C-alpha positions as CSV (number, residue, x, y, z in Angstrom):
1,M,128.5,121.3,168.5
2,L,126.6,123.7,166.4
3,I,127.9,126.7,168.3
4,G,131.5,125.3,168.0
5,T,131.0,124.9,164.3
6,L,129.7,128.5,163.9
7,V,132.6,129.8,165.9
8,T,135.1,128.1,163.7
9,I,133.4,129.4,160.6
10,A,133.4,132.9,162.0
11,A,137.2,132.7,162.3
12,F,137.4,132.3,158.5
13,V,135.3,135.4,157.8
14,P,138.3,137.7,157.3
15,I,139.7,135.2,154.8
16,G,136.5,135.2,152.7
17,F,135.7,138.9,152.7
18,A,139.2,140.4,152.3
19,K,138.8,143.1,149.6
20,S,142.2,142.9,148.0
21,S,144.0,141.2,145.2
22,A,145.3,138.6,147.6
23,G,141.7,137.8,148.7
24,E,141.1,136.4,145.2
25,Y,143.6,133.6,146.0
26,T,142.2,132.8,149.4
27,F,138.4,133.1,149.1
28,S,138.1,129.4,148.3
29,I,139.5,128.6,151.7
30,F,136.5,130.3,153.4
31,S,133.9,128.8,151.1
32,V,135.2,125.2,151.3
33,V,135.7,125.3,155.1
34,A,132.3,126.8,155.7
35,I,130.4,124.3,153.5
36,S,132.4,121.3,154.8
37,L,131.9,122.3,158.5
38,I,128.2,122.7,158.1
39,V,127.9,119.4,156.2
40,S,130.1,117.6,158.8
41,W,127.9,118.9,161.6
42,L,124.8,117.6,159.9
43,V,126.6,114.3,159.4
44,A,127.7,114.2,163.0
45,V,124.2,114.9,164.5
46,V,122.1,113.0,162.0
47,F,124.0,110.3,160.1
48,G,126.4,109.5,163.0
49,P,123.7,108.4,165.5
50,L,121.8,106.4,162.8
51,L,125.0,104.6,161.9
52,G,125.8,104.0,165.6
53,K,122.3,102.6,166.1
54,A,122.8,100.2,163.2
55,L,126.3,99.0,163.9
56,L,127.0,99.3,167.7
57,K,126.0,96.6,170.1
58,P,125.2,97.1,173.8
59,P,128.4,96.6,176.0
60,K,128.5,93.7,178.3
61,Q,127.8,94.4,181.9
62,Q,130.9,94.9,183.9
63,E,131.1,94.4,187.6
64,T,133.8,97.1,188.0
65,E,134.1,100.4,186.2
66,A,136.8,100.5,183.5
67,K,140.0,102.2,184.8
68,P,141.5,105.1,182.8
69,G,144.7,104.6,181.0
70,K,148.1,105.6,182.3
71,L,148.3,108.7,180.1
72,V,145.0,110.0,181.4
73,L,146.1,109.2,185.0
74,R,149.3,111.2,184.5
75,Y,147.4,114.1,183.0
76,S,145.0,114.1,185.9
77,S,147.8,114.1,188.4
78,F,149.6,116.9,186.5
79,L,146.4,118.9,186.3
80,Q,145.8,118.6,190.1
81,A,149.3,119.9,190.7
82,A,148.8,122.8,188.3
83,I,145.5,123.7,190.1
84,R,147.2,123.6,193.5
85,M,149.9,126.0,192.2
86,K,147.4,127.9,190.1
87,W,149.2,131.3,190.3
88,L,152.5,129.7,189.3
89,T,150.7,127.9,186.3
90,I,149.1,131.2,185.2
91,G,152.4,133.1,185.6
92,L,154.4,130.5,183.6
93,T,151.8,130.5,180.8
94,L,151.9,134.3,180.6
95,A,155.7,134.2,180.6
96,A,155.7,131.8,177.7
97,F,153.3,134.1,175.8
98,V,155.6,137.1,176.4
99,A,158.5,135.0,175.2
100,A,156.6,134.0,172.1
101,L,155.9,137.7,171.4
102,Y,159.6,138.4,171.6
103,L,160.6,135.5,169.5
104,S,158.1,136.4,166.8
105,S,160.4,139.3,165.8
106,H,163.0,136.6,164.8
107,V,160.5,134.8,162.5
108,S,161.3,135.6,158.9
109,R,158.6,137.4,156.9
110,Q,157.5,136.6,153.4
111,F,154.4,137.9,151.6
112,F,154.0,135.0,149.1
113,P,156.6,132.5,148.0
114,S,157.8,131.9,144.5
115,S,156.0,129.2,142.4
116,D,157.2,125.6,142.3
117,R,156.3,125.4,138.6
118,P,159.2,124.8,136.2
119,E,158.8,128.1,134.3
120,L,161.1,131.0,134.3
121,T,160.4,134.5,133.0
122,V,163.3,136.5,131.5
123,D,162.7,140.2,131.1
124,L,164.9,142.3,128.8
125,T,164.5,146.1,129.1
126,L,166.7,148.2,126.8
127,R,167.1,152.0,126.8
128,Q,163.7,153.6,126.5
129,N,164.6,155.2,123.2
130,A,165.7,151.9,121.7
131,S,163.8,150.7,118.6
132,I,161.9,147.5,118.3
133,F,164.6,146.2,115.9
134,A,167.3,146.6,118.6
135,T,165.1,144.7,121.0
136,E,164.5,142.0,118.4
137,Q,168.3,141.6,117.9
138,E,168.9,141.1,121.7
139,V,166.0,138.6,121.8
140,K,167.5,136.6,119.0
141,R,170.9,136.5,120.7
142,L,169.4,135.0,123.8
143,E,167.3,132.6,121.8
144,E,170.5,131.1,120.3
145,I,171.8,130.6,123.9
146,L,168.6,128.9,125.1
147,K,168.4,126.6,122.1
148,T,171.6,124.8,123.1
149,D,171.0,124.6,126.9
150,P,170.2,121.0,128.0
151,D,168.0,122.2,130.9
152,V,165.5,123.9,128.6
153,D,162.5,121.9,127.5
154,H,161.0,124.7,125.4
155,F,160.5,128.4,125.4
156,S,158.6,131.3,123.8
157,S,159.9,134.8,123.2
158,Y,158.1,138.1,122.8
159,V,159.4,141.3,121.2
160,G,157.8,144.7,122.0
161,R,155.5,143.2,124.6
162,G,155.2,140.6,127.3
163,A,153.6,137.2,127.5
164,I,149.8,137.0,127.6
165,R,148.3,136.2,131.0
166,F,148.5,132.4,130.9
167,I,148.4,132.2,134.7
168,L,146.6,134.6,137.1
169,T,149.7,135.6,139.0
170,L,151.7,136.7,135.9
171,D,153.1,140.2,136.1
172,V,151.8,141.4,132.7
173,Q,154.0,144.0,131.1
174,L,153.0,147.0,128.9
175,A,153.7,146.9,125.2
176,N,156.9,148.9,124.5
177,P,159.4,148.7,121.7
178,F,162.3,148.6,124.1
179,F,161.0,145.5,126.0
180,G,161.3,141.8,125.3
181,Q,160.3,138.8,127.4
182,F,160.9,135.0,127.5
183,V,158.8,132.3,129.1
184,V,161.2,129.3,129.5
185,V,159.9,125.9,130.6
186,T,162.6,123.8,132.1
187,K,162.7,120.0,132.5
188,D,162.3,120.1,136.3
189,L,162.8,122.3,139.4
190,E,166.5,121.4,139.7
191,A,166.9,122.3,136.0
192,R,165.1,125.6,136.7
193,E,167.5,126.6,139.4
194,R,170.6,125.6,137.3
195,L,169.3,127.6,134.3
196,R,168.5,130.6,136.5
197,V,172.1,130.8,137.7
198,K,173.5,130.3,134.1
199,L,171.2,132.9,132.6
200,E,172.0,135.5,135.3
201,K,175.7,135.1,134.5
202,V,175.2,135.2,130.7
203,L,173.0,138.3,130.9
204,A,175.5,140.1,133.1
205,E,178.5,139.3,130.9
206,Q,177.0,139.4,127.4
207,F,174.1,141.8,127.7
208,P,175.6,144.7,129.8
209,G,173.4,147.3,128.2
210,V,170.1,145.5,129.1
211,V,168.3,145.6,132.4
212,S,167.4,142.0,132.9
213,R,165.6,139.9,135.4
214,V,165.3,136.1,135.6
215,S,162.6,135.0,138.0
216,P,160.2,132.1,138.6
217,L,156.5,132.7,138.5
218,E,154.8,134.3,141.6
219,L,152.2,132.6,143.7
220,G,150.6,135.7,145.1
221,P,149.5,139.0,143.6
222,P,151.9,140.0,140.8
223,V,154.4,142.5,142.0
224,G,157.5,142.2,139.8
225,W,160.6,143.7,141.3
226,P,160.4,143.0,145.0
227,L,162.1,146.2,146.2
228,Q,160.5,149.4,144.9
229,Y,160.8,153.0,146.2
230,R,158.9,155.9,144.6
231,V,160.2,159.4,144.6
232,S,157.6,162.0,143.7
233,G,157.7,165.8,143.1
234,P,156.8,168.5,140.6
235,D,160.1,168.9,138.8
236,K,161.3,166.0,136.8
237,D,165.0,166.9,136.9
238,E,164.9,167.2,140.7
239,V,163.0,163.9,141.0
240,R,165.7,162.4,138.8
241,R,168.5,163.7,141.0
242,L,166.9,162.6,144.3
243,S,166.3,159.1,142.8
244,L,170.0,158.8,142.0
245,E,170.7,159.5,145.7
246,L,168.1,157.0,146.8
247,A,169.5,154.4,144.5
248,N,172.9,154.7,146.3
249,V,171.1,154.1,149.6
250,V,169.4,151.0,148.3
251,G,172.5,149.7,146.6
252,A,174.6,150.1,149.7
253,D,172.9,147.1,151.2
254,A,175.0,144.0,150.1
255,R,171.8,141.9,149.8
256,T,170.4,144.0,146.9
257,R,171.3,143.8,143.3
258,H,170.3,145.1,139.8
259,V,169.3,148.6,141.1
260,H,167.7,150.5,138.3
261,F,164.8,152.9,137.5
262,D,161.5,152.7,135.6
263,W,162.5,155.9,133.7
264,M,165.6,157.9,133.9
265,E,167.6,158.3,130.6
266,P,166.8,161.2,128.4
267,A,166.7,160.6,124.6
268,R,167.7,162.7,121.7
269,Q,164.9,164.5,120.0
270,L,164.8,166.2,116.6
271,R,162.4,169.1,116.6
272,V,161.2,170.8,113.5
273,K,160.6,174.6,114.0
274,I,158.3,176.1,111.4
275,N,158.5,179.8,110.4
276,Q,154.8,180.3,110.3
277,D,155.1,183.6,108.4
278,Q,157.0,182.1,105.6
279,A,154.8,179.0,105.5
280,R,151.7,181.2,105.3
281,Q,153.2,183.2,102.4
282,L,153.7,179.9,100.5
283,G,150.2,178.7,101.5
284,V,151.5,175.7,103.4
285,S,149.7,174.7,106.6
286,S,151.2,172.9,109.6
287,A,148.9,169.9,108.9
288,A,150.4,169.6,105.4
289,I,153.9,169.7,106.7
290,A,153.1,167.1,109.3
291,G,151.6,164.8,106.6
292,V,154.7,165.0,104.5
293,L,157.0,164.3,107.4
294,N,154.9,161.4,108.6
295,A,154.8,159.9,105.1
296,A,158.6,160.1,104.7
297,I,159.6,159.0,108.3
298,S,156.8,156.9,109.7
299,G,155.0,155.9,106.5
300,T,151.5,156.2,105.2
301,P,149.1,153.2,104.7
302,V,148.1,152.9,101.0
303,T,146.2,149.6,101.0
304,Q,145.6,146.4,103.0
305,V,146.7,142.9,102.5
306,R,144.6,140.0,103.9
307,D,146.5,137.4,105.9
308,D,144.0,134.6,106.9
309,I,141.4,136.5,109.0
310,Y,143.6,139.5,109.5
311,L,144.0,142.7,107.4
312,V,147.6,144.0,107.4
313,N,148.3,147.6,106.4
314,A,150.7,148.1,103.5
315,V,152.8,151.2,104.4
316,V,154.8,153.4,102.0
317,R,157.6,155.5,103.4
318,A,161.0,156.8,102.3
319,A,164.0,154.4,102.2
320,D,166.3,154.3,105.2
321,G,169.0,156.4,103.4
322,E,166.5,159.1,102.7
323,R,165.4,159.7,106.2
324,A,168.6,159.1,108.2
325,S,170.2,162.6,108.0
326,F,169.2,166.2,108.5
327,Q,170.3,167.1,105.0
328,T,167.9,164.7,103.4
329,L,165.0,165.8,105.6
330,A,165.9,169.4,104.9
331,S,165.6,168.9,101.2
332,L,162.2,167.1,101.6
333,Q,159.8,168.6,99.0
334,V,156.5,170.0,100.3
335,P,153.6,170.7,97.9
336,T,152.0,174.1,97.8
337,P,148.5,175.0,96.8
338,S,149.8,176.5,93.5
339,G,151.2,173.1,92.6
340,R,154.9,173.9,93.1
341,M,157.2,171.9,95.3
342,V,159.1,173.8,98.0
343,P,162.0,172.3,100.0
344,L,161.3,172.0,103.7
345,Q,164.4,174.0,104.7
346,Q,163.0,177.1,103.1
347,F,160.6,177.7,106.0
348,A,161.8,175.2,108.7
349,T,164.8,174.6,110.8
350,F,165.9,171.4,112.6
351,V,167.0,171.6,116.3
352,E,168.4,168.8,118.4
353,A,167.2,168.5,122.0
354,Q,166.8,166.0,124.8
355,E,163.6,164.7,126.3
356,F,162.4,161.9,128.5
357,P,160.7,159.3,126.3
358,V,158.7,158.0,129.2
359,V,157.6,159.8,132.4
360,W,155.4,158.0,134.9
361,R,153.0,160.0,137.1
362,R,151.0,159.2,140.2
363,D,148.1,161.6,140.9
364,R,149.5,163.7,138.0
365,V,152.8,164.2,139.8
366,P,156.1,162.9,138.2
367,T,157.1,159.8,140.0
368,L,160.3,157.8,139.5
369,T,160.6,154.3,141.0
370,V,163.9,152.9,142.2
371,R,163.7,149.2,141.7
372,A,165.9,146.3,142.8
373,D,166.1,142.6,143.3
374,V,167.6,140.7,146.2
375,N,170.3,138.0,146.3
376,P,169.3,134.4,146.1
377,G,168.3,133.0,149.5
378,V,167.4,136.4,150.9
379,L,163.8,137.3,151.7
380,P,162.7,140.8,150.5
381,D,160.9,141.6,153.7
382,D,164.2,141.3,155.7
383,V,165.9,143.7,153.3
384,V,162.9,146.2,153.5
385,S,163.1,146.0,157.3
386,A,166.8,146.8,157.3
387,L,166.3,149.7,154.8
388,T,163.3,151.2,156.5
389,P,165.3,153.5,158.9
390,K,167.6,154.6,156.1
391,I,164.7,155.4,153.8
392,A,162.9,157.3,156.6
393,E,166.1,159.4,157.2
394,F,166.4,160.0,153.5
395,G,162.7,161.1,153.2
396,A,163.1,163.4,156.2
397,R,165.8,165.4,154.3
398,L,163.6,165.9,151.2
399,P,162.3,169.4,150.5
400,K,158.6,169.8,150.3
401,P,156.6,168.7,148.3
402,Y,159.0,165.9,147.4
403,K,158.4,162.6,149.1
404,V,159.5,158.9,149.0
405,E,157.2,155.9,149.4
406,T,157.8,152.2,149.7
407,G,156.2,150.0,147.0
408,G,156.8,146.5,145.7
409,L,156.2,143.5,148.0
410,F,156.0,145.6,151.1
411,E,153.2,147.8,149.8
412,E,151.2,144.9,148.4
413,S,151.6,143.0,151.7
414,Q,150.4,146.0,153.7
415,I,147.3,146.3,151.5
416,S,146.5,142.6,151.7
417,Q,146.9,142.4,155.5
418,A,144.9,145.6,156.0
419,S,142.0,144.1,154.0
420,V,142.0,141.0,156.2
421,F,142.3,142.9,159.5
422,A,139.6,145.3,158.4
423,V,137.1,142.3,158.7
424,V,138.5,141.0,162.0
425,P,136.1,143.2,164.1
426,L,133.2,141.5,162.3
427,M,134.8,138.1,163.0
428,I,135.1,139.0,166.7
429,V,131.5,140.1,166.9
430,L,130.2,137.0,165.3
431,M,132.3,134.8,167.6
432,L,131.3,136.7,170.7
433,L,127.6,136.4,169.8
434,A,127.9,132.7,169.2
435,M,129.8,132.0,172.4
436,M,127.5,134.2,174.5
437,V,124.6,131.9,173.4
438,M,126.3,129.0,175.2
439,L,128.2,130.7,178.0
440,V,125.7,133.4,179.1
441,S,128.4,135.0,181.3
442,F,130.9,137.7,180.7
443,R,133.4,136.0,183.1
444,R,133.2,132.7,181.2
445,L,133.5,134.6,177.9
446,A,136.6,136.4,179.2
447,M,138.2,133.1,180.0
448,V,137.7,131.9,176.5
449,M,139.0,135.1,175.1
450,A,142.1,134.8,177.3
451,I,143.0,131.4,175.9
452,L,142.8,132.6,172.2
453,P,146.1,134.5,171.9
454,L,148.0,131.7,173.6
455,G,148.0,129.7,170.4
456,L,150.7,132.1,169.2
457,I,153.2,130.2,171.5
458,G,152.9,127.1,169.3
459,V,152.8,129.1,166.1
460,V,156.1,130.9,166.8
461,L,157.8,127.7,168.0
462,S,156.8,125.7,164.9
463,L,157.8,128.4,162.4
464,L,161.1,128.9,164.1
465,L,161.8,125.2,164.5
466,F,161.0,124.3,160.9
467,N,162.4,127.6,159.4
468,R,159.1,128.7,157.8
469,P,158.3,132.3,157.1
470,L,155.3,134.2,158.5
471,G,153.5,135.3,155.4
472,F,150.0,136.1,154.3
473,V,148.9,132.5,154.1
474,A,150.4,131.8,157.6
475,I,148.3,134.7,159.0
476,L,145.2,133.2,157.5
477,G,146.2,130.0,159.3
478,I,146.4,131.9,162.6
479,L,143.0,133.3,162.1
480,A,141.6,129.9,161.4
481,L,143.4,128.6,164.5
482,I,141.5,131.1,166.7
483,G,138.2,129.5,165.8
484,M,139.5,126.0,166.6
485,I,140.8,127.1,170.0
486,A,137.6,128.9,170.8
487,K,135.5,125.9,170.0
488,N,137.5,123.6,172.4
489,A,137.4,126.2,175.1
490,V,133.6,126.7,174.8
491,I,133.0,122.9,174.9
492,L,135.2,122.4,178.0
493,I,133.6,125.3,179.9
494,V,130.0,124.2,179.0
495,S,130.9,120.6,180.1
496,I,132.2,122.0,183.5
497,E,129.0,124.0,183.9
498,E,126.8,120.9,183.2
499,E,128.7,118.9,185.9
500,R,128.4,121.7,188.4
501,A,124.7,121.9,187.6
502,S,124.3,118.2,188.4
503,G,125.7,118.8,191.9
504,L,129.4,118.4,191.7
505,A,131.7,120.8,193.5
506,V,133.8,123.2,191.4
507,R,137.1,121.3,191.8
508,D,135.5,117.9,191.1
509,A,133.6,119.3,188.1
510,V,136.8,120.7,186.6
511,L,138.9,117.6,187.2
512,T,136.1,115.3,185.9
513,C,135.4,117.3,182.7
514,A,139.1,118.0,181.9
515,T,140.0,114.3,182.3
516,N,137.0,113.2,180.3
517,R,137.8,115.7,177.5
518,F,141.5,115.0,177.4
519,R,141.3,112.0,175.1
520,P,138.8,113.4,172.5
521,M,140.5,116.8,172.4
522,M,143.9,115.4,171.9
523,L,142.7,112.9,169.3
524,A,140.9,115.8,167.5
525,A,144.1,117.9,167.5
526,M,146.3,114.9,166.4
527,S,143.8,114.1,163.5
528,T,144.0,117.8,162.4
529,V,147.8,117.7,162.5
530,L,147.8,114.4,160.5
531,G,145.4,115.9,158.0
532,L,147.7,118.9,157.5
533,L,150.9,116.8,157.0
534,P,150.4,116.3,153.2
535,I,150.4,120.0,152.5
536,A,153.1,120.9,155.1
537,P,156.0,120.4,152.6
538,T,154.3,122.5,149.8
539,V,155.6,125.9,149.0
540,F,152.3,127.8,149.2
541,W,150.3,126.1,152.0
542,G,153.3,124.9,154.1
543,P,153.6,128.0,156.4
544,M,149.9,127.9,157.1
545,A,150.0,124.1,157.9
546,F,152.9,124.5,160.3
547,A,151.3,127.5,162.0
548,I,148.0,125.6,162.6
549,M,149.8,122.4,163.6
550,G,152.1,124.0,166.2
551,G,149.5,126.4,167.4
552,L,146.7,123.8,167.8
553,L,148.9,121.3,169.7
554,V,150.1,123.9,172.2
555,A,146.7,125.6,172.5
556,T,145.0,122.2,173.1
557,L,147.4,121.5,175.9
558,L,146.9,124.9,177.4
559,T,143.1,124.5,177.1
560,L,143.4,121.3,179.1
561,V,145.7,122.8,181.7
562,F,145.6,126.6,181.7
563,L,141.8,127.0,181.2
564,P,140.9,124.6,184.1
565,T,143.4,126.5,186.3
566,V,141.9,129.9,185.4
567,Y,138.4,128.5,186.0
568,M,139.4,127.4,189.5
569,A,141.0,130.8,190.2
570,V,137.7,132.5,189.1
571,F,135.0,130.2,190.4
572,G,136.9,128.0,192.9
573,N,135.3,129.7,195.9
574,E,131.7,129.4,194.7
575,K,129.6,126.9,196.5
576,T,126.3,127.3,194.6
577,P,125.8,125.4,191.3
578,P,125.3,127.6,188.2
579,A,121.6,126.8,187.9
580,D,120.9,127.7,191.5
581,A,123.0,130.8,191.3
582,A,121.0,131.9,188.3
583,K,117.7,131.4,190.2
584,Q,119.1,133.4,193.2
585,S,120.2,136.3,191.0
586,S,116.8,136.4,189.3
């Protein structure tokens, strides 16, 4: 029992030691399972016997031995037939495993599902040269619409920044004057979906100049736009041109929508060119000119006003009419060291130009991200899989050193899964060490390892039958399932070895142990399934529950049929009990 407990805990090691953002959400699974399994083992070997001693009474003497039930008799008959046709049994099992591998490609993929909370986040992104006043105006327009909607319970709006992190999975936005965000709390989930449809229609019709996104909260690491493709290269104009081509590739898929860029539009710039020779003749420095321009356009703090515990700057600047035209700025008076005032146009000229207000870089290289959403009811992983060959073809045509990379949900999923699989070798080593303590044989260990992947048959069937996606949490369930299967296999093989050591022939030991273990193993599997039923309908834990339930049921049946058959195929011709064989080999 202790070895079985340690094997099960070892299966959860990748969950507990995954070094990724997704590991933050799942570490509690490892800690809770490890502590509860150790405590339950102590209860089983200490408190259980004491309780049995206090409550159980000796059974009455029976003249005849109790007969097994009909179900056990049917299982025994079926097992004998499977052992007689052992190669057919092994072949059918392997065929079922191969079929499961094929069907696994038809299981939908999903990194983390959306939250089942009633909140919606609404992002409004204007042109990147838009002022905060323009953003405020658009936010107020949407506020008037939300105030009259019957599905809205309450909401909060933010201008020039996003909401503070009120939940760990919130995709926090950078503060920018062209960005606004709403957090809308609806009355229930049905109201959330109704409001989502209405808002998407309103934003498309009444806010055509705004890049908007209406989305529920996320349950996994915050990603934002699910589809993201990064184009990198040294020249910004060429990166911009290539990104436009890539956007056409992404938008060609009918399942994508709202294709846009994290930076793209150039903005008008007003540049002031100073004739330094004339400025020096007048004794005017560039710092003095910059101070005058800043005071007129941006403003200069002259004092502070206290508002409760805050100090607010009082800024003095020119009126809007005095800083809205070139002529006004050209006549701006600049003081000279002699005390005279000189108009700015005497030694400066104004030139209009275009410039990107925001340029994102990765590793100091300009990088433009093509972002998109998917239609309702479509999983982003399915769209990414369909676009992968087209993106690869597009990337192959790019001149060096330009390149395209896939980001978004796909990248975060790859990082999270890699962090889990990086710890899998440690899990395997710990499980092998624990099992070798009990099995003391590479052949018996190989039989246990052969049964472990067969749980995939039940996992694939359950996910397909109940239309559940294979995501990060479901993968954690599969890893946990490995420990449960290994525990049952070790217990069954050890029981067979004990019966053989007591003098039974191989066939008799296999049939006796398998029949005796049938009821407790099936009851343990059924109790696990019943324990997982309450979380099966949930959005977050549902895929993991279905993966464990289906995999454990099928794996338990295979442990009771396939494993005894394999044991007979390996050890069926041996006549010497294990203990005697060990003495002879020594």
